[in-house]
LODRENSE-977469 format. One line per 8 residues: their letters; for each residue x, y, z of N, C-alpha, C, O. Coordinates in pm, 1 decimal. Each point is the difference from the previous one (the first is absolute). Layout:
BEGIN
a> X,Y,Z,X,Y,Z,X,Y,Z,X,Y,Z; ... $
//
This chain:
BEGIN
mtttpqps> 13740.4,-357.4,-25216.4,2.2,-20.1,145.1,-9.1,-148.1,28.1,-84.1,-69.9,-56.6; 169.2,23.1,142.4,0.2,-142.6,32.7,-86.4,-25.0,122.3,-13.7,87.1,85.9; -43.3,-203.2,-78.1,-82.8,-39.7,114.9,60.2,-122.8,62.9,60.5,-83.8,-67.0; -78.2,74.8,197.7,50.1,-116.4,72.8,-94.7,-116.5,-18.7,-119.6,12.8,26.4; 171.0,-127.2,-71.7,-88.7,-115.3,-20.6,-70.0,-38.2,130.8,62.4,-4.6,106.0; -192.3,-22.5,-115.2,-77.2,-43.7,115.8,-6.8,-152.6,2.5,-13.7,-63.5,-104.5; 23.2,5.6,222.4,-9.4,-145.6,6.2,-138.9,-47.1,-38.6,-100.6,65.4,27.5; 98.7,-180.1,-91.6,-128.6,-59.1,-37.6,-71.7,-47.5,124.6,56.0,-0.2,109.6 $
dseqpmpr> -184.8,-41.2,-128.5,-78.9,-46.6,114.2,66.2,-116.6,69.9,-5.9,-13.1,122.3; 70.3,-73.2,-203.6,62.3,-118.1,59.2,124.7,35.8,79.1,46.5,-78.4,82.7; 9.6,201.5,-109.4,121.5,41.0,67.8,-27.2,90.7,119.5,92.2,37.0,72.7; -221.9,-0.4,-52.1,-32.0,87.4,112.3,31.5,-71.4,131.1,-30.8,-118.2,15.1; 91.8,188.8,79.6,31.4,-64.9,128.5,-126.3,-39.5,72.9,-97.3,75.4,3.7; 99.5,-194.5,54.5,-114.5,-49.4,75.8,2.8,60.3,139.4,107.5,21.6,56.0; -225.8,6.1,1.2,-1.5,54.0,135.9,57.8,-99.6,98.1,-22.7,-120.5,-10.9; 97.7,172.0,107.2,65.8,-87.5,96.8,-103.0,-55.8,97.2,-74.8,76.6,60.7 $
plqsggdr> 69.3,-207.5,-44.9,-100.6,-57.9,88.6,26.7,36.9,145.0,113.1,27.3,40.2; -221.4,-27.6,36.8,10.9,29.9,142.3,69.6,-114.4,70.0,-44.3,-114.6,-7.8; 153.0,145.1,76.1,72.3,-102.4,72.0,-69.7,-29.7,131.3,-54.3,90.3,63.6; 55.5,-214.9,-23.2,-69.0,-41.7,120.9,57.8,70.3,121.6,115.5,-20.5,37.2; -199.5,104.6,24.4,39.4,67.1,122.4,104.0,108.5,-20.1,46.5,57.0,98.7; -7.0,-24.9,-223.4,109.3,93.8,-18.5,-43.3,134.5,-51.7,13.3,99.8,70.9; -65.9,-93.2,-194.8,-28.6,127.3,-63.6,-120.4,67.7,64.2,-90.4,-65.1,52.4; 92.5,197.1,-58.2,-115.3,77.0,44.0,-84.6,37.3,-120.9,49.6,16.1,-111.5 $
rddglapl> -177.4,-3.3,137.7,-88.7,43.5,-106.9,16.7,148.9,-25.0,43.9,74.2,87.8; -79.8,-30.6,-209.7,13.0,141.0,-34.7,-90.0,89.1,84.9,29.2,118.2,18.0; -140.9,-175.0,35.5,-92.3,82.2,76.4,39.4,10.2,146.7,-74.5,56.5,80.0; 191.1,-110.6,-43.5,47.9,13.0,136.5,-52.8,-104.0,95.8,39.2,-1.7,116.7; -128.3,-86.1,-163.4,-54.3,-103.1,87.5,95.7,-117.6,8.1,95.1,-9.9,-77.6; -121.5,-79.5,173.0,84.2,-118.2,15.7,-20.1,-92.8,-119.2,-106.4,2.2,-61.9; 205.6,-83.5,28.7,-15.5,-96.5,-109.2,-120.7,-89.1,22.7,-37.8,-29.0,113.5; -22.3,-14.4,-225.1,-122.3,-78.6,8.8,21.3,-132.8,69.8,-94.2,-54.4,57.6 $
dvrvphsr> 216.6,0.0,-61.2,22.9,-131.7,57.0,49.9,6.8,144.1,43.1,-101.3,55.2; -48.5,218.8,5.8,44.0,14.6,138.0,-122.8,3.9,90.3,-90.3,80.9,-21.4; 86.5,-166.3,120.5,-111.5,-2.5,92.9,13.2,115.2,99.7,107.1,23.1,56.2; -215.6,47.6,-35.7,-3.3,108.7,96.8,-94.7,-43.1,111.4,-121.6,0.3,-19.4; 174.9,-37.2,135.5,-85.9,-51.4,106.9,-91.0,108.1,55.7,29.8,119.1,-7.8; -141.9,-163.7,64.5,-90.9,93.5,65.2,66.5,58.9,124.2,76.7,-67.4,68.7; -106.8,192.2,-41.7,47.1,61.7,123.1,-87.1,-48.7,116.0,-104.1,-62.3,-20.7; 148.8,91.8,142.9,-78.4,-40.3,116.6,-135.9,68.7,1.1,-100.4,-60.4,37.8 $
aedafgvf> 97.5,185.6,-78.9,-127.7,71.7,-5.0,-93.5,-63.9,-102.6,-119.6,-14.5,25.3; 174.3,-23.8,-141.4,-82.0,-65.1,-101.9,-51.4,-134.9,49.2,-115.6,-35.1,-23.8; 202.1,-41.1,92.9,-43.4,-128.3,54.7,-110.8,20.1,103.3,-99.4,-72.7,0.1; 116.8,171.2,87.2,-99.1,24.2,104.7,-135.3,37.3,-60.4,-103.7,-51.7,41.5; 105.5,141.2,-139.0,-127.0,40.5,-61.7,-59.5,-114.4,-81.6,-121.8,-17.2,-3.6; 208.2,-61.4,-62.1,-49.5,-114.2,-75.8,-68.2,-102.3,89.4,-106.8,-50.9,-33.7; 168.6,20.3,148.3,-60.3,-94.3,93.8,-129.8,56.0,56.8,-97.8,-73.2,15.4; 96.4,202.2,15.7,-122.2,64.2,49.1,-112.6,-13.9,-102.3,-112.6,-35.4,35.0 $
tgtfmaal> 143.8,63.5,-161.4,-101.0,-8.3,-105.0,-48.2,-143.1,-19.2,-120.3,-25.1,-8.1; 215.2,-69.4,1.0,-36.8,-138.6,-23.3,-83.4,-58.2,112.5,-98.1,-69.7,-25.8; 135.1,96.8,150.4,-74.9,-55.3,112.2,-139.7,60.6,10.9,-95.5,-68.8,36.2; 84.2,196.9,-67.3,-133.1,61.9,4.1,-90.4,-60.6,-107.3,-115.6,-32.3,27.3; 167.9,16.7,-149.2,-80.5,-58.6,-107.0,-39.6,-143.2,34.0,-112.5,-41.7,-27.6; 204.3,-33.6,87.3,-30.5,-138.3,37.4,-110.5,-4.4,104.8,-93.1,-79.6,-11.6; 102.4,164.1,113.7,-101.5,2.3,104.9,-136.4,37.9,-56.6,-101.6,-59.0,36.7; 99.7,157.1,-125.5,-126.6,42.5,-60.1,-59.1,-112.2,-85.2,-120.0,-26.6,6.3 $
glyileqs> 204.7,-39.2,-86.1,-49.1,-109.7,-82.1,-53.9,-115.0,83.2,-104.0,-56.8,-33.4; 173.0,21.6,141.2,-45.3,-108.9,86.8,-128.1,37.6,72.8,-86.4,-85.1,21.4; 73.5,210.3,16.5,-122.8,45.3,65.8,-118.2,-10.6,-95.9,-108.6,-42.0,40.0; 128.9,79.9,-166.2,-107.4,-12.3,-99.4,-38.4,-147.2,-19.0,-118.2,-32.1,-12.7; 217.0,-56.3,10.8,-29.1,-143.0,-12.6,-79.3,-50.5,120.7,-94.3,-77.8,-14.7; 133.0,122.5,132.3,-72.5,-43.1,120.6,-145.2,45.2,-6.2,-90.7,-76.0,33.9; 68.8,200.1,-77.5,-136.9,50.4,-9.5,-79.4,-68.3,-111.3,-123.1,0.1,1.8; 193.8,-58.1,-98.2,-66.0,-74.0,-108.3,-24.4,-146.2,38.4,-54.9,-76.7,-79.1 $
eavtggta> 95.6,38.2,200.7,-10.2,-137.5,48.6,72.5,-95.5,-94.6,-50.6,-105.9,-36.9; 170.1,147.8,-0.1,84.4,-80.5,-87.1,137.0,-13.2,64.4,32.8,70.7,95.4; 45.9,-161.8,-149.0,135.5,-18.3,49.9,96.4,16.3,-116.5,-40.8,15.1,-115.1; 165.5,-18.3,146.7,103.6,-0.8,-102.4,103.0,-102.8,42.8,-23.5,-76.5,93.6; 136.9,74.2,-161.1,100.1,-100.0,32.3,93.5,44.6,110.2,-15.1,108.1,57.0; 112.6,-193.6,-27.8,105.2,33.3,94.3,-48.2,8.4,143.5,-111.9,-39.4,32.7; 199.2,91.7,51.7,-35.5,15.1,141.1,-109.9,103.6,18.9,-73.2,-4.8,98.7; 61.0,98.6,-192.3,-110.5,95.5,7.7,-133.2,-72.3,-16.1,-94.3,24.3,75.4 $
glsllltf> 87.2,-114.2,-175.3,-121.8,-77.8,-18.4,-27.9,-90.9,118.1,-114.4,-13.5,43.2; 219.7,-49.3,9.3,-17.1,-84.6,117.9,-49.6,81.5,118.7,-83.9,-46.6,77.0; 135.4,167.6,-62.3,-44.6,87.5,108.8,-146.5,39.1,-17.7,-74.7,7.2,97.5; 33.5,18.2,-222.1,-140.4,30.7,-25.3,-88.6,-118.1,36.5,-106.7,18.2,58.8; 150.2,-139.7,-93.2,-76.9,-118.4,36.0,-18.1,-9.3,151.0,-110.3,-25.5,48.3; 217.2,45.9,25.0,-6.7,-6.6,145.4,-87.5,112.3,56.0,-65.3,-16.7,103.0; 64.7,130.8,-171.6,-86.6,110.1,43.1,-146.5,-38.5,-11.9,-80.1,29.1,88.8; 44.7,-95.9,-201.1,-138.4,-40.2,-20.1,-43.3,-106.9,101.1,-117.6,-8.8,35.3 $
gttlpfaa> 213.5,-72.2,10.9,-35.2,-111.1,88.2,14.6,28.3,148.0,-39.0,-82.5,82.6; 95.0,198.6,-46.9,22.8,32.9,141.3,-41.6,143.8,25.9,-45.7,70.6,-89.9; 62.4,-28.9,214.5,-32.2,138.9,35.9,122.3,90.9,-2.5,-13.6,120.9,18.3; 132.8,-176.4,-40.6,121.2,81.1,-4.3,6.5,76.3,-131.9,-27.1,-58.9,-104.6; 61.8,186.8,105.2,0.6,78.1,-124.4,115.4,-38.0,-92.4,96.4,-64.6,41.1; -109.1,106.6,-167.0,101.6,-31.4,-100.1,137.4,52.5,39.7,100.2,-69.2,-17.6; -94.9,190.6,71.0,129.3,60.6,34.2,79.7,-89.2,94.4,121.5,-13.2,-14.7; -189.2,-47.9,111.2,69.6,-87.1,95.6,41.6,-132.0,-65.8,112.2,-46.4,20.5 $
wfllvnip> -200.4,-13.3,-98.0,33.5,-126.9,-65.5,115.1,16.3,-98.2,84.8,-88.4,-11.9; -81.8,199.8,-57.5,105.2,19.5,-100.0,137.8,1.4,65.4,96.1,-53.4,-55.5; -86.5,114.1,172.5,126.9,-1.6,73.2,34.3,-140.8,47.5,113.5,-44.9,-16.2; -210.2,-24.6,74.4,26.0,-131.6,58.2,38.2,-103.5,-105.5,92.3,-78.7,20.8; -162.2,78.6,-132.5,24.5,-100.5,-103.9,138.6,16.1,-60.1,61.1,-98.7,-41.1; -10.7,220.5,35.3,128.2,24.8,-66.0,121.9,-29.0,87.0,111.2,-9.9,-51.7; -129.9,-3.8,181.3,114.1,-18.3,90.2,88.8,-118.1,-40.8,122.0,16.4,-4.1; -177.8,-136.0,-26.6,89.3,-112.6,-36.0,84.3,24.7,-124.8,107.8,-57.9,-13.8 $
ffalatwr> -155.1,142.6,-77.2,73.1,22.5,-124.0,118.7,94.3,18.5,87.2,6.7,-86.7; -82.7,65.1,196.7,112.4,89.7,22.3,130.2,-77.4,21.0,107.4,47.6,-36.7; -117.1,-166.9,95.8,120.3,-82.8,17.3,56.0,-41.6,-136.0,121.4,2.3,-20.6; -209.3,-40.1,-72.0,44.0,-36.1,-134.5,63.4,119.6,-69.7,101.9,-13.8,-67.7; -161.1,128.9,83.8,55.3,120.3,-62.1,138.6,31.6,54.9,89.1,39.7,-75.1; -70.8,-57.1,204.9,130.8,26.3,60.4,105.1,-96.2,-55.0,113.2,39.8,-27.5; -150.7,-164.5,12.2,93.0,-103.0,-47.9,41.9,21.0,-144.9,117.6,-14.3,-33.3; -213.8,48.5,-53.8,28.1,6.6,-143.1,26.8,141.2,-51.5,69.5,16.9,-100.3 $
kgwvftvk> -123.5,84.3,167.3,8.9,136.2,-53.4,78.3,95.6,88.6,36.1,109.1,-44.0; -9.6,-148.0,167.4,78.0,87.1,88.2,-87.2,88.1,87.5,-121.6,8.5,-16.9; 189.0,57.5,112.2,-71.1,79.5,98.9,-64.1,124.3,-59.3,-109.6,38.5,40.8; 176.4,24.7,-136.4,-54.5,124.7,-55.0,-135.8,-24.8,-64.5,-96.9,70.7,28.0; 90.5,-172.2,-114.9,-126.7,-33.8,-65.9,-104.3,-39.6,103.5,-115.8,40.5,-9.8; 156.3,-119.5,109.1,-95.9,-47.6,100.5,-57.9,115.3,81.2,-120.7,6.2,23.2; 207.8,84.8,19.5,-48.5,113.5,78.8,-93.8,86.9,-83.9,-104.7,42.9,48.4; 142.0,-16.8,-174.1,-86.1,80.9,-86.9,-133.5,-68.4,-23.4,-104.1,65.6,-4.1 $
tavsvavv> 107.0,-199.0,-11.5,-124.7,-73.6,-19.9,-86.2,3.6,125.2,-121.3,19.3,-8.1; 184.0,-37.8,124.2,-75.4,4.5,125.8,-65.1,136.5,18.7,-114.9,9.5,43.2; 188.7,95.6,-75.7,-55.9,135.0,10.0,-116.2,16.0,-97.6,-102.9,57.9,34.9; 118.9,-109.2,-157.3,-106.6,10.7,-100.1,-126.2,-72.0,45.6,-110.6,52.0,-14.7; 127.6,-172.5,70.4,-115.5,-75.6,48.6,-70.1,76.2,112.2,-122.8,8.3,3.2; 201.6,47.1,88.4,-58.8,75.8,110.5,-73.5,123.6,-51.1,-107.7,33.7,49.3; 166.6,33.8,-148.6,-63.0,120.5,-53.7,-128.7,-35.9,-73.8,-99.0,72.5,10.5; 98.8,-183.6,-85.4,-123.4,-43.7,-67.1,-109.4,-24.8,103.5,-114.8,39.8,-19.8 $
sgfawlce> 150.2,-105.2,129.7,-98.4,-24.9,105.6,-54.2,131.5,54.9,-119.8,13.2,25.0; 209.1,84.2,-6.4,-44.5,129.8,49.1,-91.6,71.3,-98.3,-102.8,55.4,39.0; 140.2,-56.7,-165.7,-83.9,62.9,-102.5,-134.8,-72.2,-12.5,-102.9,64.1,-21.5; 103.2,-197.7,35.0,-125.5,-75.2,-6.5,-94.2,43.3,111.8,-120.3,14.4,-21.5; 176.0,6.5,141.4,-82.3,48.2,111.6,-54.6,139.1,-29.9,-116.1,28.7,29.1; 199.6,58.0,-87.2,-46.5,134.8,-33.9,-112.5,-4.6,-103.5,-96.2,76.2,9.2; 108.1,-165.3,-107.5,-106.4,-13.0,-100.4,-131.2,-40.8,65.8,-105.9,52.7,-34.1; 112.7,-146.2,128.0,-120.4,-44.0,68.8,-64.0,113.6,79.3,-122.4,8.4,10.0 $
qhfpipei> 205.8,78.6,45.9,-50.8,108.1,84.3,-50.7,120.2,-79.9,-96.0,65.5,40.5; 160.4,-36.5,-153.8,-25.5,126.4,-68.4,-52.6,-14.6,-143.0,-20.6,100.1,-68.6; -1.0,-223.0,23.4,-47.5,-17.7,-138.0,-111.3,-104.3,-2.0,17.2,-108.4,-55.6; -131.4,141.1,116.3,-109.8,-97.5,2.0,-56.5,-23.3,-139.6,-24.0,94.2,-75.5; 3.6,-220.7,43.0,-58.4,-36.1,-129.0,-129.6,-74.6,29.3,4.0,-118.8,32.1; -119.9,185.9,-42.3,-126.4,-66.3,34.1,-32.0,-117.7,-92.1,-55.8,-100.8,43.4; 91.8,115.0,-171.1,-29.0,-108.3,-95.3,90.8,16.9,-121.1,25.7,112.2,-43.7; 22.7,-223.4,-10.4,85.9,4.7,-117.7,-35.8,-115.6,-91.5,-23.7,-111.8,45.7 $
qpvfgvva> 20.0,139.4,-175.0,-30.4,-105.4,-97.4,116.3,-99.9,-0.6,114.5,40.3,-20.1; -141.5,-169.9,41.7,108.7,-96.8,21.2,101.0,-8.3,-114.2,120.2,-4.4,25.8; -165.4,2.2,-150.7,93.1,-13.1,-111.9,93.5,120.5,-4.4,121.3,-14.5,-14.6; -179.6,133.0,27.3,83.4,119.7,1.1,97.6,-3.2,116.8,117.7,32.2,-16.3; -166.0,-70.8,133.5,85.1,-3.6,117.5,116.2,-96.1,-14.6,112.1,30.9,40.5; -138.3,-148.4,-98.6,106.0,-100.2,-17.2,104.2,48.1,-99.8,120.0,-11.7,25.2; -164.5,65.8,-138.2,94.3,47.1,-101.8,80.7,119.1,53.0,122.6,2.3,-11.4; -191.2,95.5,68.7,68.8,119.1,50.4,96.1,-35.1,112.6,113.5,47.7,2.4 $
gnllvgva> -158.2,-130.1,89.9,84.8,-36.2,113.1,126.2,-72.0,-42.2,108.4,30.1,49.9; -121.1,-124.9,-141.2,117.0,-77.0,-42.6,94.6,81.9,-86.7,121.4,-19.2,7.1; -173.9,109.7,-88.6,88.2,87.8,-76.3,81.0,89.5,93.2,119.5,20.9,-20.8; -185.4,31.4,123.2,71.7,83.8,97.0,109.3,-79.6,71.7,111.6,48.8,17.4; -144.1,-171.0,23.7,99.0,-82.3,69.4,114.4,-36.9,-93.8,116.1,0.9,41.0; -147.4,-33.4,-167.1,105.1,-34.6,-95.6,96.8,113.9,-23.6,121.4,-20.2,2.0; -173.7,139.5,-24.3,87.2,116.2,-20.1,78.4,31.0,127.7,116.9,38.1,-6.1; -181.5,-54.6,121.1,68.1,23.0,127.7,118.7,-93.8,16.7,105.9,41.5,46.9 $
llicfrhg> -123.1,-167.7,-85.0,110.1,-95.7,10.3,115.1,38.4,-92.4,116.5,-10.6,38.3; -148.3,55.1,-159.2,104.7,43.4,-92.0,80.9,114.6,60.5,122.9,0.4,-7.4; -191.6,95.9,66.7,69.8,113.7,61.2,89.4,-47.8,113.2,115.3,41.8,10.9; -168.4,-129.1,73.1,79.0,-49.0,113.1,121.3,-79.6,-47.9,109.5,16.6,53.8; -127.3,-102.7,-154.1,112.1,-78.2,-53.5,109.2,91.7,-52.8,118.5,-25.3,21.8; -158.2,132.6,-91.7,97.7,90.3,-58.8,78.2,77.2,105.2,106.7,54.0,-29.4; -158.4,-48.1,151.2,68.9,73.4,105.5,54.5,-94.0,107.5,18.4,39.9,115.0; 6.9,-164.3,-153.6,73.2,-91.7,84.9,-74.8,-55.4,118.2,61.2,-35.4,100.7 $
tslggfni> -193.4,27.0,-110.5,-77.2,-58.1,108.5,-113.9,-82.1,-60.2,-14.4,-7.9,-122.0; -65.0,-52.2,207.6,-115.6,-76.2,-44.8,-107.7,16.1,105.7,16.5,73.5,97.3; -126.8,-143.3,-118.4,-107.0,2.1,99.0,-4.0,-130.2,77.1,-104.4,-40.7,51.1; 220.5,-24.7,-43.4,13.1,-117.5,85.4,-53.0,-126.7,-63.8,-44.9,-0.1,-114.6; 50.9,-108.1,191.5,-62.3,-125.1,-36.9,40.5,-54.0,-134.8,118.5,-17.4,-28.6; -218.6,-9.1,-54.7,24.1,-59.8,-130.3,82.1,90.6,-90.5,69.1,-48.2,-89.8; -75.9,178.9,112.5,83.5,90.7,-79.3,147.0,-32.6,19.6,77.7,5.4,-95.3; -38.5,-39.1,217.6,138.4,-37.0,28.1,37.6,-125.6,-77.8,106.5,-5.6,-61.4 $
laiiaqeq> -193.0,-94.6,63.9,26.1,-123.1,-74.7,10.6,28.1,-150.2,86.7,-54.8,-68.0; -175.5,140.6,17.1,-0.3,29.8,-143.0,128.8,71.1,-42.6,57.8,-32.5,-103.7; -13.3,129.1,183.8,122.5,72.8,-33.7,120.6,-92.7,4.7,85.8,6.2,-88.0; -77.7,-92.5,189.8,111.3,-94.5,9.5,0.2,-95.0,-118.4,106.1,-29.6,-55.1; -223.5,-19.0,14.9,-8.1,-90.5,-114.4,46.8,68.7,-127.8,63.7,-63.0,-84.4; -94.9,192.0,69.4,43.7,71.8,-120.3,150.3,22.2,0.5,66.0,-18.2,-102.3; -11.8,57.1,216.4,142.4,31.9,6.1,87.4,-125.8,-0.7,108.2,0.1,-58.8; -153.8,-105.9,123.0,81.9,-120.1,12.8,-20.2,-98.6,-114.2,94.4,-67.6,-41.1 $
frlragyv> -217.6,58.8,-10.7,-31.4,-102.5,-99.3,-48.6,57.8,-132.3,-37.4,-75.0,-90.2; 37.4,208.5,77.6,-39.0,69.3,-123.8,-145.0,-28.5,-37.3,-34.8,0.8,-118.1; -48.9,-25.6,216.4,-142.6,-17.8,-21.9,-69.4,133.6,22.5,31.3,70.9,95.7; -124.5,-36.2,-182.5,-66.2,129.1,13.5,-80.6,4.7,129.5,-74.4,-92.1,33.7; 92.2,202.5,36.7,-65.8,14.0,130.0,-151.0,-10.2,-12.4,-65.4,-59.0,85.9; 9.2,116.0,-192.2,-145.4,-2.3,-16.2,-55.3,-140.1,-15.4,-104.4,-32.3,56.7; 174.2,-52.5,-134.2,-48.2,-135.9,-20.6,14.7,-84.0,126.7,-86.7,-81.6,31.2; 195.1,101.4,40.8,18.8,-72.6,125.9,-110.1,37.1,98.3,-60.1,-86.1,64.2 $
qmgldvtv> 35.2,215.5,-54.0,-103.7,43.6,93.2,-137.2,-49.6,-43.9,-83.9,-31.4,84.4; 60.2,24.0,-213.9,-128.5,-47.2,-47.9,-26.3,-143.6,45.8,-110.8,-33.5,41.8; 213.0,-50.1,-50.0,-16.5,-138.0,44.4,-30.6,-8.5,148.7,-84.2,-79.4,41.9; 152.0,160.6,37.7,-26.4,0.4,143.7,-138.7,55.5,31.5,-67.3,-45.9,92.3; 26.3,144.4,-170.0,-128.7,62.9,26.4,-117.6,-94.5,-26.9,-104.1,10.4,64.9; 120.5,-101.4,-159.5,-106.9,-94.9,-30.3,-38.0,-78.2,125.3,-117.9,-25.1,25.1; 217.6,-12.8,52.4,-25.9,-75.6,122.5,-84.8,80.4,97.6,-95.7,-51.5,57.8; 132.0,178.5,-40.1,-75.3,84.8,92.4,-144.5,15.9,-47.0,-92.8,-6.5,80.6 $
illallvi> 74.2,27.2,-210.2,-134.5,23.2,-52.0,-84.9,-126.2,11.7,-120.0,9.2,26.0; 180.2,-127.1,-44.9,-75.4,-123.7,20.1,-44.0,-14.3,146.2,-109.3,-49.2,28.0; 193.5,91.8,63.0,-37.2,-3.3,141.3,-117.5,93.1,28.9,-73.9,-20.3,96.3; 57.0,122.9,-180.5,-109.1,94.4,21.8,-136.7,-66.6,-12.8,-99.1,52.1,51.0; 92.9,-166.4,-118.4,-126.8,-72.3,-11.6,-54.6,-40.6,136.0,-119.8,-23.9,15.2; 208.4,16.4,83.6,-42.9,-37.7,134.6,-63.2,115.9,76.0,-62.2,-20.3,104.3; 78.2,143.2,-156.8,-39.6,117.7,77.2,-102.4,86.1,-72.1,-93.9,48.5,63.1; 109.3,-28.1,-194.2,-88.3,92.0,-71.6,-76.5,-73.6,-109.5,30.3,-114.9,-32.1 $
apqnvlls> -129.1,182.3,-24.3,-87.6,-59.9,-100.8,78.5,-35.7,-126.6,96.8,68.1,-34.0; -138.5,-175.7,-36.7,73.0,-43.3,-120.1,14.2,108.4,-105.9,105.1,10.5,-63.3; -209.8,71.1,42.5,10.4,105.0,-101.9,105.9,103.3,38.2,67.0,55.8,-86.8; -52.2,-30.5,216.8,104.8,92.5,43.5,138.3,-61.0,-17.3,97.4,71.0,-25.1; -89.2,-203.5,38.8,128.2,-67.2,-23.0,39.3,11.3,-147.0,116.8,23.2,-31.4; -213.8,-39.4,-59.0,29.0,13.4,-143.0,47.4,141.3,-32.5,94.6,18.1,-76.7; -160.1,81.5,134.8,44.9,137.8,-20.6,139.3,21.3,58.2,82.3,71.0,-57.9; -56.7,-132.8,172.3,132.0,12.6,61.5,107.5,-60.6,-88.3,109.8,54.4,-11.3 $
algavimn> -141.5,-167.8,-51.8,96.0,-63.7,-90.5,30.9,90.9,-118.3,115.7,14.4,-39.5; -220.0,47.0,-16.8,21.1,94.5,-110.3,88.5,115.9,45.3,90.7,41.5,-72.1; -117.4,10.0,191.0,79.1,111.5,51.0,145.2,-37.2,21.5,89.4,79.1,-29.9; -64.5,-199.9,82.0,138.0,-43.3,22.0,75.2,-12.0,-131.6,118.4,32.8,-7.3; -186.7,-79.6,-96.9,63.1,-7.9,-132.4,37.0,139.6,-48.9,109.3,20.8,-52.6; -200.1,74.3,69.7,26.8,137.9,-41.5,121.8,55.4,73.4,87.1,61.8,-61.3; -81.2,-84.0,191.7,111.2,52.8,78.3,132.5,-61.5,-43.0,100.0,70.5,-13.6; -99.1,-200.9,-7.6,125.5,-66.4,-31.5,44.0,21.6,-144.3,119.7,-1.5,-28.8 $
itlafnhr> -214.8,21.5,-62.6,37.9,38.2,-135.8,66.5,138.0,2.5,96.0,24.7,-72.9; -147.6,63.7,156.8,63.0,131.5,16.4,145.4,-14.8,42.3,87.0,70.8,-50.6; -60.3,-162.4,143.1,137.0,-25.1,42.8,82.8,-66.3,-109.7,112.2,42.3,-27.9; -167.7,-146.1,-34.2,76.3,-77.1,-97.9,39.1,83.7,-121.0,108.7,-18.3,-54.9; -195.2,109.6,12.5,26.9,80.8,-118.5,94.9,115.9,27.5,62.4,52.6,-92.2; -51.6,-13.1,217.2,76.0,121.1,31.1,121.3,-20.7,87.9,85.2,88.4,7.4; -74.1,-201.6,59.4,112.7,-22.4,90.6,85.4,-113.2,-56.0,-21.7,-116.9,31.7; 119.5,153.0,-115.7,88.8,-98.1,-61.6,144.4,36.4,28.7,34.0,118.1,6.9 $
pgryra> 51.8,-218.5,10.0,141.9,28.6,24.3,60.8,81.3,-113.6,-18.8,-33.7,-116.9; 90.8,139.6,149.6,71.0,78.9,-99.7,-82.8,100.3,-75.5,53.7,73.3,-82.9; -186.0,-67.2,109.1,-82.1,93.2,-76.1,20.1,142.9,45.1,-3.3,91.3,-82.5; 24.2,-69.2,212.2,14.7,134.8,52.5,143.8,27.2,40.2,75.3,-92.9,29.3; -37.1,219.0,-27.6,138.3,39.4,23.9,21.8,63.0,136.0,114.2,30.9,34.0; -215.7,-10.7,43.8,16.7,62.6,132.1,-94.7,-62.4,97.5,-2.1,38.2,117.0 $
//
């Protein structure tokens, strides 16, 4: 009985590589190199989640008598120095940055950012009304608050919006000059935290600086150009 010669290992056909944007996967899913944009429902829920987490994190920081970077930190400083609540200051401080967002990012991004800022202010008011915190350990409050804000910013960035202010500058710097958004924001945040020496105790400023580093490392390690596909 004769047998058909089998090709050697070196003669075995190589698997055909996935063509960019062309071939389908065997499991019926889209090719790995094809971007699948978020749906409107996904964007809406993502913005809802991100803004709620940001408001909760900022509320915890306020109750810890600490600040953070960006316009949120500046708003907290103004809250400590005046009788106007954080929710109102956060809206007012961000107004000048909307013009920059319109110029560099377009109306869609600006409107989504304005809505996000307004929603954060609303959630911050709800936290004040329905989540009383009689006392919180400052170190825990600073770490927890900044981690929440950092993750909230990542969610908002992934869904095409920001929380206004320095976030707008950071995103523009990353897209236009290839500078990581987290590092850009960290530099801006240092200025805000130094200003905190005029309003809060030095030990709280040191804790605030640690918290800002935690928040911006969260951004720098996770928000990089080309890392995500949707």
